[in-house]
VEXBA-931118 format. One line per field, with one value per residue: residue number from 0; x, y, z of N, C-alpha, C in turn. Coordinates in Angstrom, 2 decimals. Atoms other than C-alpha are relative to their C-alpha. Layout:
N
seq <- c(NUM, ...)
n_x <- c(X, ...)
n_y <- c(Y, ...)
n_z <- c(Z, ...)
ca_x <- c(X, ...)
ca_y <- c(Y, ...)
ca_z <- c(Z, ...)
c_x <- c(X, ...)
c_y <- c(Y, ...)
c_z <- c(Z, ...)
This chain:
232
seq <- c(0, 1, 2, 3, 4, 5, 6, 7, 8, 9, 10, 11, 12, 13, 14, 15, 16, 17, 18, 19, 20, 21, 22, 23, 24, 25, 26, 27, 28, 29, 30, 31, 32, 33, 34, 35, 36, 37, 38, 39, 40, 41, 42, 43, 44, 45, 46, 47, 48, 49, 50, 51, 52, 53, 54, 55, 56, 57, 58, 59, 60, 61, 62, 63, 64, 65, 66, 67, 68, 69, 70, 71, 72, 73, 74, 75, 76, 77, 78, 79, 80, 81, 82, 83, 84, 85, 86, 87, 88, 89, 90, 91, 92, 93, 94, 95, 96, 97, 98, 99, 100, 101, 102, 103, 104, 105, 106, 107, 108, 109, 110, 111, 112, 113, 114, 115, 116, 117, 118, 119, 120, 121, 122, 123, 124, 125, 126, 127, 128, 129, 130, 131, 132, 133, 134, 135, 136, 137, 138, 139, 140, 141, 142, 143, 144, 145, 146, 147, 148, 149, 150, 151, 152, 153, 154, 155, 156, 157, 158, 159, 160, 161, 162, 163, 164, 165, 166, 167, 168, 169, 170, 171, 172, 173, 174, 175, 176, 177, 178, 179, 180, 181, 182, 183, 184, 185, 186, 187, 188, 189, 190, 191, 192, 193, 194, 195, 196, 197, 198, 199, 200, 201, 202, 203, 204, 205, 206, 207, 208, 209, 210, 211, 212, 213, 214, 215, 216, 217, 218, 219, 220, 221, 222, 223, 224, 225, 226, 227, 228, 229, 230, 231)
n_x <- c(0.04, -0.54, -1.43, -0.56, 0.01, -1.05, -1.27, -0.12, -0.30, -1.39, -0.86, 0.09, -0.77, -1.42, -0.32, -0.06, -1.22, -1.11, 0.01, -0.46, -1.44, -0.63, -0.02, -1.08, -1.28, -0.42, -0.05, -1.36, -0.50, -0.52, -0.99, -1.20, 0.32, 0.11, -1.35, -0.63, 0.63, -0.48, -1.36, 0.10, 0.53, -1.08, -0.98, 0.62, 0.00, -1.36, -0.53, -0.93, 0.53, -0.09, 0.79, 0.94, -0.61, -1.11, 0.52, 0.21, 0.37, -1.01, 0.48, 0.67, -0.43, -0.34, 0.84, 1.25, -0.15, -1.34, -0.13, -1.42, -0.70, 0.91, 0.69, 1.07, 0.95, 1.12, 0.96, 1.00, 0.51, 1.41, 0.69, 0.15, 1.16, 0.55, -0.16, 0.19, 0.63, 1.40, 0.63, 0.37, 1.00, 1.28, 0.43, 0.42, 1.30, 0.99, 0.27, 0.67, 1.40, 0.63, 1.03, -0.17, -1.27, 0.06, -0.31, -1.45, -0.72, -0.51, -1.18, -1.07, -1.05, -0.10, -0.14, -1.23, 0.24, -0.01, -1.39, -0.64, -1.44, -0.84, -1.34, -1.01, -0.50, 0.97, -0.13, -1.26, 0.21, 0.80, -0.84, -0.96, 0.67, 0.95, -0.51, -1.40, -0.29, 0.76, -0.57, -1.30, 0.22, 0.58, -1.06, -1.01, 0.50, 0.09, -0.83, -0.43, -0.91, -0.67, 0.20, -1.10, 0.62, -0.93, 0.21, 1.41, 0.43, 1.39, 0.82, 1.26, 1.06, 0.96, 1.28, 0.95, 1.26, 0.49, -0.97, -0.94, -1.28, -0.62, -1.40, -1.06, -0.87, -1.02, 0.26, -0.84, 0.51, -0.60, -1.19, 0.43, 0.59, -1.11, -0.77, 0.76, -0.16, -1.37, -0.09, 0.69, -0.89, 0.49, -0.92, 0.64, 1.41, 0.65, 1.45, 0.74, 1.41, 0.64, -0.93, -1.22, -0.90, -1.27, -0.86, -0.36, -1.30, -0.66, -1.41, -0.85, 0.11, 1.37, 0.05, -0.31, 1.19, 0.54, -0.92, 0.15, 1.23, -0.08, 0.27, 0.77, 1.40, 0.33, 1.42, 0.36, 1.39, 0.41, 1.14, -0.14, -0.76, 0.92, 0.64, -1.03, 0.04, 0.91, -0.53, -0.95)
n_y <- c(-0.69, 0.92, 0.09, -1.25, 0.12, 0.95, -0.69, -0.97, 0.76, 0.46, -1.16, -0.36, 1.03, -0.30, -1.16, 0.46, 0.79, -0.96, -0.73, 0.92, 0.17, -1.27, -0.04, 0.91, -0.52, -1.14, 0.36, 0.15, 1.31, -0.04, -1.07, 0.43, 0.12, -1.35, -0.56, 0.61, -0.51, -1.38, 0.08, 0.47, -1.09, -0.99, 0.53, -0.10, -1.39, -0.46, 0.82, 1.01, 1.35, 0.83, 1.22, 0.00, 0.51, -0.86, -1.00, 0.88, -0.59, 0.28, -0.10, -1.23, -1.22, -0.33, -0.61, 0.70, 0.78, 0.08, 0.25, -0.11, -0.74, -0.99, 0.32, -1.00, -0.29, -0.52, -0.79, -0.65, -1.35, -0.04, -1.26, -0.27, 0.57, 1.15, 1.31, 0.80, 1.28, -0.30, -0.44, 1.17, 0.74, -0.70, 0.27, 1.40, 0.08, -0.61, 0.87, 1.19, -0.33, -0.54, 0.83, -0.10, -0.58, -1.45, -0.38, -0.08, -0.43, -1.36, -0.02, 0.81, -0.77, -1.42, -0.82, -0.79, -1.32, 0.11, -0.09, -1.27, 0.18, -0.31, -0.40, 0.87, -0.58, 0.34, 1.44, 0.22, -0.41, 1.03, 1.19, -0.20, -0.16, 1.05, 1.34, 0.26, -0.28, 0.92, 1.33, -0.02, -0.02, 1.29, 1.00, -0.41, 0.24, 1.43, 0.37, 1.40, 0.19, -1.19, -0.11, -0.60, -0.73, -0.03, 1.17, -0.01, -0.79, -0.39, -0.12, -0.64, 0.19, -1.10, 0.45, -1.05, 0.04, -1.35, -0.79, 0.59, -0.70, -0.77, 0.32, -0.90, 0.61, 0.68, 0.04, -0.96, -0.06, -1.03, 0.45, 0.41, 1.33, 0.94, 0.03, 0.82, 1.40, 0.41, 0.08, 1.20, 1.11, 0.93, 0.26, -0.67, -0.31, -0.03, -0.04, 0.08, -0.39, 0.33, 0.25, -0.77, 0.51, -0.72, 0.19, -1.26, 0.01, 1.31, 0.01, 0.65, 1.46, 0.42, 0.82, -0.76, -0.45, -1.14, -1.13, -0.49, -0.79, -1.17, -1.28, 0.16, 0.41, 0.97, 0.01, 1.01, -0.07, 1.40, 0.17, 1.23, -0.25, -0.38, 1.20, 0.99, 0.34, 1.12, 1.14, 0.86)
n_z <- c(-1.30, -1.00, 0.22, -0.52, -1.46, -0.35, 0.17, -1.07, -1.21, 0.11, -0.20, -1.42, -0.72, 0.23, -0.83, -1.39, -0.16, 0.02, -1.27, -1.05, 0.19, -0.38, -1.47, -0.41, 0.48, -0.80, -1.42, -0.53, 0.38, 1.36, 0.12, 0.74, 1.41, 0.55, 0.11, 1.16, 1.21, 0.16, 0.54, 1.38, 0.82, 0.11, 0.95, 1.32, 0.43, 0.33, 1.07, -0.47, 0.16, -1.19, -0.03, -1.11, -1.23, -0.40, -0.95, -1.16, -1.30, -1.02, -1.38, -0.47, 0.67, 1.37, 1.03, 0.33, 1.24, 0.57, 1.43, 0.26, -1.05, -0.58, -1.25, 0.02, -1.07, 0.79, -0.77, 0.85, -0.26, 0.37, -0.27, -1.43, -0.70, 0.72, -0.61, 1.20, -0.28, -0.33, 1.25, 0.78, -0.77, 0.20, 1.37, 0.06, -0.66, 0.88, 1.15, -0.52, -0.27, 1.20, 0.63, 1.45, 0.41, -0.12, -1.38, -0.21, 1.20, -0.08, -0.86, 0.57, 0.67, -0.27, 1.18, -0.04, -0.58, -1.46, -0.45, 0.28, 0.12, -1.15, 0.42, -0.56, -1.26, -1.05, -0.24, -0.71, -1.38, -0.67, -0.13, -1.09, -1.29, -0.35, 0.27, -0.31, -1.41, -0.85, 0.14, -0.67, -1.45, -0.39, 0.00, -0.99, -1.35, -0.29, -1.14, 0.09, 1.12, 0.50, 1.44, 0.75, 1.11, 1.11, 0.87, 0.43, 1.14, -0.26, 1.20, -0.35, 0.98, -0.11, 0.53, -0.33, 0.75, 0.25, 0.74, 0.94, -0.08, 1.07, -0.26, 0.50, 0.99, -0.79, -1.44, -0.71, -1.37, -0.84, -0.74, -1.35, 0.14, 0.20, -1.25, -0.93, 0.39, -0.35, -1.45, -0.46, 0.31, 1.01, 1.11, 1.13, -0.17, 1.31, -0.04, 1.25, -0.06, 1.27, 1.09, -0.25, -1.02, -0.07, -1.17, -0.62, -0.67, -0.09, -0.37, 0.99, -0.09, 0.35, 1.21, 1.21, 0.71, -0.75, 0.21, 1.37, 0.08, -0.90, 0.63, 1.23, -0.05, 1.03, 0.31, 0.99, 0.46, 0.10, -0.89, -0.77, -1.21, -1.07, -0.54, -0.33, -1.42, -0.17, 0.72, -0.70)
ca_x <- c(-48.44, -47.61, -44.16, -43.53, -44.48, -42.11, -39.26, -39.96, -39.90, -36.58, -35.07, -36.32, -34.85, -31.51, -31.59, -32.31, -29.45, -27.08, -28.13, -27.60, -24.13, -23.33, -24.23, -21.88, -19.13, -19.07, -19.20, -16.16, -15.86, -15.14, -12.64, -9.60, -11.35, -12.20, -8.60, -7.36, -9.84, -8.80, -5.17, -6.12, -8.15, -5.27, -2.86, -5.31, -5.56, -1.78, -1.23, 0.68, 0.17, -0.55, -1.77, -4.67, -2.45, 0.12, -2.12, -2.16, -4.01, -1.68, -2.59, -1.98, -1.92, -0.20, 0.28, -3.18, -2.07, 1.22, 2.05, 5.64, 7.78, 4.79, 3.29, -0.05, -1.92, -5.38, -7.73, -10.93, -11.99, -15.79, -18.25, -18.56, -20.95, -21.46, -22.02, -21.49, -22.48, -25.66, -26.39, -26.39, -28.34, -31.05, -31.12, -31.35, -34.25, -36.02, -35.59, -36.65, -39.87, -40.53, -43.70, -42.73, -39.73, -40.88, -40.36, -36.57, -35.71, -35.27, -32.55, -30.45, -28.56, -27.32, -27.83, -24.61, -26.21, -26.28, -22.47, -20.45, -16.78, -14.13, -10.89, -7.72, -6.56, -9.78, -9.45, -5.85, -6.87, -9.50, -7.05, -4.52, -6.99, -9.49, -7.30, -3.54, -3.32, -6.05, -4.50, -1.07, -2.36, -4.38, -1.39, 0.94, -1.31, -1.20, 0.12, 0.50, 2.69, 5.27, 4.52, 7.42, 5.95, 9.07, 7.94, 4.33, 2.89, -0.29, -2.99, -6.02, -9.18, -11.29, -14.92, -17.24, -20.90, -21.34, -18.25, -16.13, -12.50, -11.10, -7.55, -4.44, -1.94, 0.68, 0.57, 2.07, 1.63, 2.18, 5.51, 3.72, 1.84, 5.04, 6.85, 4.05, 4.33, 8.09, 7.68, 5.21, 7.62, 5.47, 7.48, 4.99, 1.53, -0.71, -4.36, -6.92, -10.44, -12.53, -10.32, -7.54, -4.48, -1.25, 1.57, 1.97, 5.19, 7.73, 11.08, 14.04, 13.38, 9.71, 8.69, 9.81, 6.31, 5.31, 8.42, 7.85, 4.44, 5.63, 4.20, 2.08, -1.66, -2.77, -6.13, -7.76, -10.93, -12.09, -15.55, -14.48, -12.12, -15.03, -16.47, -13.15, -13.76, -16.42, -14.21, -12.15)
ca_y <- c(-25.90, -28.97, -29.19, -25.54, -26.23, -29.21, -27.10, -24.42, -27.02, -28.43, -24.95, -24.19, -27.51, -26.55, -23.20, -24.90, -27.33, -24.49, -22.59, -25.65, -26.18, -22.49, -22.74, -25.72, -24.08, -20.96, -22.85, -23.15, -26.81, -25.90, -23.12, -25.17, -25.92, -22.24, -21.27, -23.76, -22.52, -18.91, -19.82, -21.74, -18.80, -16.41, -18.66, -18.76, -14.98, -14.48, -17.26, -19.78, -23.41, -25.90, -29.43, -30.17, -31.97, -29.15, -26.81, -28.25, -27.28, -27.07, -27.72, -26.45, -23.07, -20.78, -21.10, -21.99, -23.30, -24.46, -24.24, -25.03, -22.55, -20.33, -20.36, -18.61, -17.10, -16.42, -13.70, -12.18, -8.56, -8.31, -5.43, -3.76, -5.55, -8.40, -11.80, -14.11, -17.41, -15.90, -14.33, -17.73, -19.35, -16.69, -17.22, -21.01, -20.59, -18.37, -20.75, -23.70, -21.91, -20.66, -21.95, -20.82, -19.58, -15.98, -15.99, -16.28, -15.12, -11.45, -12.40, -14.46, -11.73, -8.29, -5.66, -3.85, -0.59, -1.94, -1.78, 1.39, 1.86, 1.83, 3.72, 1.78, 4.20, 3.59, -0.17, -0.02, 1.87, -0.75, -3.57, -2.08, -1.21, -4.08, -6.96, -6.67, -5.02, -7.23, -10.41, -9.44, -8.68, -11.91, -14.06, -12.07, -12.66, -16.44, -17.92, -21.54, -20.94, -18.37, -17.14, -16.47, -13.78, -13.86, -17.23, -16.19, -14.95, -13.05, -13.39, -11.11, -12.15, -9.03, -10.08, -7.09, -7.18, -3.41, -2.31, -3.03, -2.02, 0.77, -0.57, 1.59, 1.02, 0.13, -0.82, 2.31, 2.05, 4.86, 4.68, 4.45, 1.38, -0.35, 0.61, -1.01, -4.25, -4.35, -3.70, -6.55, -8.88, -10.56, -12.26, -10.99, -9.43, -10.06, -9.62, -10.56, -9.35, -10.91, -10.54, -8.46, -9.49, -7.94, -7.95, -5.03, -6.13, -8.96, -9.74, -11.12, -14.65, -14.68, -17.22, -16.13, -15.98, -13.56, -11.39, -11.13, -9.54, -6.90, -3.53, -4.95, -5.36, -8.46, -8.44, -11.36, -11.25, -14.76, -15.36, -18.81, -17.31, -15.89, -19.38, -21.05, -20.93, -23.60, -25.87, -28.81)
ca_z <- c(-15.63, -13.58, -15.17, -14.28, -10.65, -10.57, -11.93, -9.34, -6.56, -7.85, -7.91, -4.41, -3.18, -4.75, -2.96, 0.36, -0.15, -1.04, 2.08, 4.29, 2.80, 3.34, 7.03, 7.38, 5.35, 7.53, 10.85, 13.13, 12.19, 8.58, 9.33, 8.17, 4.88, 4.35, 5.01, 2.44, -0.13, 0.52, -0.15, -3.30, -4.59, -3.87, -5.78, -8.69, -8.81, -8.85, -11.37, -9.25, -10.26, -7.51, -6.99, -4.70, -2.19, -2.01, -0.01, 3.50, 6.69, 9.66, 13.28, 15.84, 14.14, 13.36, 10.46, 9.18, 5.79, 4.29, 0.60, -0.29, 1.66, 2.39, 5.87, 5.53, 8.44, 6.96, 8.15, 6.71, 6.39, 6.37, 6.30, 9.68, 12.04, 9.56, 11.17, 8.23, 9.83, 11.30, 7.94, 6.24, 9.08, 8.73, 4.99, 5.43, 7.86, 5.36, 2.43, 4.59, 5.51, 1.97, 0.33, -3.16, -5.11, -4.97, -1.19, -1.62, -5.15, -4.27, -1.74, -4.14, -5.94, -5.08, -7.70, -8.70, -7.59, -4.03, -3.87, -3.65, -4.57, -1.87, -2.45, -1.84, 0.88, 2.83, 2.39, 3.56, 6.70, 7.52, 6.89, 9.28, 12.04, 11.86, 10.69, 10.96, 14.37, 15.86, 14.48, 15.76, 19.26, 19.34, 18.43, 20.67, 23.68, 23.38, 26.61, 25.56, 22.51, 21.43, 17.90, 15.53, 13.27, 11.12, 9.71, 8.95, 5.67, 6.55, 3.89, 4.12, 2.31, 1.74, 1.35, 1.32, 0.30, 0.32, -1.60, -4.63, -4.99, -7.13, -7.44, -7.73, -10.52, -7.93, -4.27, -2.81, 0.96, 3.47, 5.31, 8.70, 7.48, 6.32, 9.52, 11.52, 9.54, 10.01, 13.72, 14.12, 12.36, 9.69, 6.93, 4.36, 4.18, 1.15, 0.26, -2.31, -3.06, -5.81, -8.91, -7.29, -5.33, -4.16, -1.64, 0.75, 2.34, 2.21, 3.74, 1.81, 3.09, 1.99, -0.68, -4.15, -5.63, -2.87, -3.19, -6.93, -6.28, -3.83, -4.77, -7.57, -8.15, -10.06, -11.81, -13.61, -15.69, -14.94, -13.50, -12.30, -9.73, -7.74, -7.30, -6.50, -2.74, -3.26, -5.31, -4.04)
c_x <- c(0.61, 1.51, 0.70, 0.08, 1.10, 1.38, 0.25, 0.37, 1.45, 0.96, 0.00, 0.77, 1.51, 0.45, 0.14, 1.27, 1.23, 0.09, 0.47, 1.51, 0.75, 0.12, 1.13, 1.36, 0.53, -0.07, 1.45, 0.63, 0.69, 1.04, 1.27, -0.25, -0.10, 1.38, 0.75, -0.56, 0.39, 1.39, -0.04, -0.50, 1.05, 1.04, -0.54, 0.09, 1.39, 0.69, 1.04, -0.65, 0.17, -0.83, -0.86, 0.60, 1.13, -0.42, -0.51, -0.40, 1.01, -0.60, 1.05, 0.54, 0.63, 1.17, -1.29, 0.19, 1.44, -0.11, 1.46, 0.71, -0.91, -0.68, -1.08, -0.79, -1.15, -0.97, -0.92, -0.23, -1.42, -0.54, -0.16, -1.31, -0.63, 0.31, -0.32, -0.74, -1.49, -0.77, -0.48, -1.02, -1.38, -0.55, -0.50, -1.36, -1.10, -0.33, -0.70, -1.48, -0.75, -1.02, 0.08, 1.30, 0.04, 0.37, 1.50, 0.75, 0.62, 1.24, 1.21, 1.14, -0.04, 0.10, 1.30, -0.18, 0.01, 1.41, 0.59, 1.51, 0.71, 1.40, 1.04, 0.53, -0.94, 0.09, 1.26, -0.12, -0.79, 0.81, 0.95, -0.70, -0.79, 0.56, 1.42, 0.30, -0.71, 0.59, 1.34, -0.17, -0.56, 1.07, 1.05, -0.44, -0.13, 0.99, 0.60, 0.99, 0.60, -0.10, 1.20, -0.58, 0.89, -0.11, -1.39, -0.25, -1.49, -0.73, -1.38, -0.99, -1.05, -1.30, -1.10, -1.24, -0.42, 0.93, 0.72, 1.23, 0.30, 1.50, 0.96, 0.81, 1.10, -0.40, 0.98, -0.60, 0.68, 1.15, -0.37, -0.56, 1.10, 0.85, -0.69, 0.16, 1.39, 0.14, -0.68, 0.76, -0.49, 1.03, -0.53, -1.45, -0.61, -1.51, -0.56, -1.47, -0.60, 1.06, 1.34, 0.85, 1.29, 0.73, 0.41, 1.47, 0.58, 1.45, 0.80, -0.14, -1.42, 0.05, 0.14, -1.25, -0.69, 0.88, -0.16, -1.23, 0.06, -0.19, -0.82, -1.46, -0.23, -1.51, -0.26, -1.49, -0.49, -1.11, 0.13, 0.76, -0.92, -0.66, 1.01, -0.01, -0.89, 0.53, 0.96, 1.41)
c_y <- c(-0.86, -0.11, 1.24, -0.04, -0.95, 0.64, 1.00, -0.70, -0.49, 1.15, 0.42, -1.00, 0.25, 1.18, -0.41, -0.79, 0.91, 0.74, -0.88, -0.20, 1.26, 0.11, -0.88, 0.59, 1.12, -0.27, -0.13, -1.33, 0.02, 1.09, -0.45, -0.14, 1.37, 0.61, -0.57, 0.56, 1.45, 0.00, -0.44, 1.10, 1.08, -0.45, 0.05, 1.42, 0.44, -0.90, -1.01, -1.38, -0.81, -1.25, 0.00, -0.44, 0.89, 1.06, -0.76, 0.80, -0.43, 0.22, -0.58, 1.23, 0.96, -0.84, -0.79, -0.97, 0.06, -0.26, 0.20, 0.67, 1.01, -0.55, 1.04, 0.04, 0.76, 0.76, 0.72, 1.44, 0.05, 1.42, 0.16, -0.58, -1.18, -1.29, -1.04, -1.31, 0.20, 0.41, -1.20, -0.86, 0.63, -0.27, -1.44, -0.18, 0.54, -0.91, -1.29, 0.25, 0.48, -0.97, 0.04, 0.73, 1.50, 0.48, 0.21, 0.62, 1.39, 0.09, -0.65, 0.81, 1.45, 0.75, 0.79, 1.35, -0.04, 0.19, 1.35, -0.22, 0.34, 0.33, -0.88, 0.53, -0.32, -1.48, -0.30, 0.38, -1.03, -1.27, 0.13, -0.01, -1.24, -1.41, -0.20, 0.21, -0.98, -1.40, -0.08, -0.07, -1.34, -1.08, 0.30, -0.35, -1.47, -0.37, -1.40, -0.24, 1.32, 0.00, 0.70, 0.67, 0.02, -1.19, 0.01, 0.94, 0.31, 0.20, 0.50, -0.19, 1.08, -0.44, 0.95, -0.09, 1.40, 0.84, -0.82, 0.89, 0.80, -0.15, 1.09, -0.71, -0.79, 0.03, 0.91, 0.20, 1.11, -0.56, -0.47, -1.42, -1.04, -0.12, -0.88, -1.48, -0.51, -0.17, -1.23, -1.26, -1.00, -0.23, 0.64, 0.27, 0.20, 0.11, -0.45, 0.29, -0.23, -0.31, 0.72, -0.67, 0.82, -0.28, 1.37, 0.04, -1.41, 0.18, -0.78, -1.52, -0.50, -0.88, 0.86, 0.53, 1.16, 1.22, 0.61, 0.88, 1.29, 1.30, -0.08, -0.36, -0.96, 0.00, -1.07, 0.13, -1.42, -0.24, -1.24, 0.22, 0.30, -1.22, -1.01, -0.38, -1.21, -1.25, -0.80, 0.22)
c_z <- c(1.09, -0.11, 0.54, 1.52, 0.48, -0.11, 1.12, 1.32, -0.01, 0.28, 1.47, 0.86, -0.14, 0.86, 1.46, 0.27, 0.02, 1.33, 1.15, -0.08, 0.41, 1.51, 0.52, -0.34, 0.88, 1.51, 0.44, -0.43, -1.35, -0.20, -0.73, -1.50, -0.66, -0.20, -1.20, -1.30, -0.26, -0.62, -1.46, -0.93, -0.21, -1.03, -1.43, -0.54, -0.44, -1.01, 0.41, -0.14, 1.28, -0.20, 1.23, 1.32, 0.52, 1.02, 1.21, 1.23, 1.05, 1.37, 0.94, -0.72, 1.01, -0.52, -0.20, -1.15, -0.47, -1.49, -0.37, 1.17, 0.70, 1.24, 0.21, 1.30, -0.67, 0.89, -0.98, 0.41, -0.54, 0.15, 1.51, 0.52, -0.75, 0.75, -1.07, 0.26, 0.32, -1.25, -0.82, 0.75, -0.18, -1.40, -0.15, 0.66, -0.90, -1.18, 0.43, 0.20, -1.23, -0.59, -1.51, -0.31, 0.19, 1.40, 0.23, -1.17, 0.14, 0.88, -0.65, -0.58, 0.45, -1.32, 0.11, 0.66, 1.53, 0.57, -0.40, -0.08, 1.31, -0.52, 0.70, 1.34, 1.16, 0.36, 0.81, 1.47, 0.79, 0.22, 1.17, 1.36, 0.41, -0.17, 0.51, 1.48, 0.93, -0.05, 0.73, 1.52, 0.50, 0.08, 1.07, 1.41, 0.35, 1.11, -0.13, -1.12, -0.44, -1.53, -0.63, -1.24, -1.24, -0.93, -0.62, -1.17, 0.17, -1.32, 0.41, -1.15, 0.23, -0.65, 0.47, -0.88, -0.45, -0.88, -1.06, -0.07, -1.27, 0.19, -0.49, -1.07, 0.70, 1.47, 0.72, 1.39, 0.78, 0.84, 1.41, -0.02, -0.12, 1.26, 1.04, -0.31, 0.37, 1.51, 0.57, -0.37, -1.03, -1.10, -1.29, 0.34, -1.38, 0.17, -1.34, 0.25, -1.36, -1.05, 0.19, 1.07, -0.03, 1.29, 0.53, 0.41, -0.05, 0.39, -1.05, 0.03, -0.26, -1.25, -1.25, -0.69, 0.71, -0.21, -1.39, -0.19, 0.81, -0.78, -1.26, 0.30, -1.17, -0.20, -1.05, -0.34, -0.24, 1.02, 0.87, 1.31, 1.17, 0.64, 0.53, 1.48, 0.27, -0.68, 0.87, -0.56)
């Protein structure tokens, strides 16, 4: 019985440590690290080899991250009204105050039934409205630096707790969507979500590995990819 209590205490301590690290990871201070990890995870999904020193944070941004010829501007798409940093702070407070493992265990995993499918057309609409247009306007409004969108490769990390993606066979985007991207001037626009990745749009001078993905969906059945954001 005593050994069981010790094991439970060790597990609870591990949860608390994980929660503390999560709060740090999703703070503003760690934004450059998150951006690098997003790029590394994207490269893993699409099967591009890279060395740890090849993915470089760039300041002052944009771009956020450089990889070879790629100049990634990284942006997240979250569930509506989700405050990720606050979410992890609340969870850390709860695990810190927990007196036993049962107080936190039910929060550790989401059941698959908690997530609903999201059609690609709906996801695309959210990406355009909540991410691409907002990011463009934010960069365009900068007064201290002129942004050359023609040198930027926009990378959208879709991280939704409430939905999973039903991917299309091909990335067929509406003409209005592509016209908007061309008008804004991005060199390329890509995304990834869990085990899926693809390129919506790319110009002729975009990096070759991005151009080769244009109009394609890449899917990998590798559980390690989902944890790659936490790897060095």
